[in-house]
N, C-alpha and C positions, 0 to 999 in steps of 0.2 A: 813270368813271374806268377807265382802262386795267389789266389785270391784270399781275404782275409780270414774266411770261414774255413777253409781247407788249411790254412794255417792253424788254424783253430785246433784241430782234428789233429794233425802234426805232433801238436805241442803235447796233447793231451796222451797220444799214444807214448809216446817217447817219456815224456813224465811217469806214467803208467808202468812203462815196461821195466825203468830204473827204479820205481819204488817198489814193485814186483821181488825185485832180487830177494834173498834169502827170506822169504815169506812162505806161507803156504799157499799162495797163489802161483808161486814161480813155474809150477808146471804147465799151469795152464797159460799163460805168459809167452812163454815159448813155445808153446805150441801155436798158439794164437801168430804169433809174429812170423813163425817158418810158415804157416798157412796163407800169411799176407803176402809174404815174398814168395812163395811157391807159385802167385800168379806169373812170375816172368821166367818158372820152369824149375826142373828140381835141385839144379846144381844152385840156385840162388835160396832157394828153400835150405840147403841144406849149410850154405854160407851163414846164413841167418842164425840158424841154431847153433853155429860155430861162435858169431859174434855173441848170442846171449849168454853161452857157455863162458864168452869170455868178461862178458859184464858181468855177471852173476860173481865169476870168480876175483874179480877186482874189487869188487865191493864186500866182498866176504873176507879178503886178505885186509884191508884197510883196517887202521886203529878205529874203534867206536868213535872215537870225538872226531874223526874224519870221515864217515861215512854219507852221512849229509853232504859234503862238499863231493864228495867222489860221485855220488847219485846225480847231483846235479851235472856236474860236468859230462855225465855217460847220457843223460837223457836229452842233452844239446846234442851229442851224438847220433842217437837214435833219430832225433827229432830231424835231422838232415837226411839220413837213411831212407825215413819215412818220404820227408818230400821228395828227394830225388825218387823215389817209388811211386808217388802220386806222380808226379809229374810223366813218369812212364806208361804210368796206366790210371788215367784220370778216373775213370768210372770206379776205383777202389775206395773212393772217399768217403762212402756209406759204412761200407764194411769194415774201413778202418775208424770210423766215428763208432760203432758200436762194437767193437773189440776193445776199444778202450774205455769206451763206458761199463761196459761187464767186468772188464779188468779192476778198471777204479774202484767198481761196490765190492770187489773180494778182497782189497787189501785193508789190510789193518788201518785203524783210525789213524796211526802217525804218519803214515806211507801215503794217503790221499791227499792231501794238502800241502800244496807247495810255495813257497813265498821266495818270489824275484825280484830282484830291485835294479832296475834300470836307471841309469846317470847320464843326462843327456847335458853338456856344459859348451860353454863359447858359443852360444846360438846355433847347437845341433839340433836338426830335427830326428827323429828316431821312430820306429814303428814295431811293437812288440805284441807277440799274440801269446801270451803265457796260457791260454788255454782255460781260464776262468776269469773272478772280478777282477776289475784294473782300479786301484784308488790312486789319482792323481796329484799329487801334491807337488805347487812350485812355490819355490822360494827363490825368487832372483837374488836376493839380499845375502843367501846362503852358500858357501861352497862347500864342496865334500873333503873332509879330512883326508889325508893319502895316509 
């Protein structure tokens, strides 16, 4: 299991990559993700480029009103890919964190900030590492509408 601070880097990296698609920061994002996955060899670097191109194409093909949801879904996919990579290469976390921070600064303002909503019901406990600030609101008397 990854430690919380590594999960934070993974979350930031996945969100930044999905946020960079269809922006001026895309080529830098694509090159960076290939470099990170290149730690596992050229084949993995090439595969990361294919995945990145598919990500960008899927976001570009989505209707404008659905692009935020598509970006959020793909950010989660990239977070898992990055988590798997960091588990395989634990010393990659500093490089990942640096790349994600640099990329985030290159993004347009609208792509820099993501809002995630996590709902736990029926006495559930959850751990979330969205890579940013967290506001916790507990309303035991309210149930989320379906």
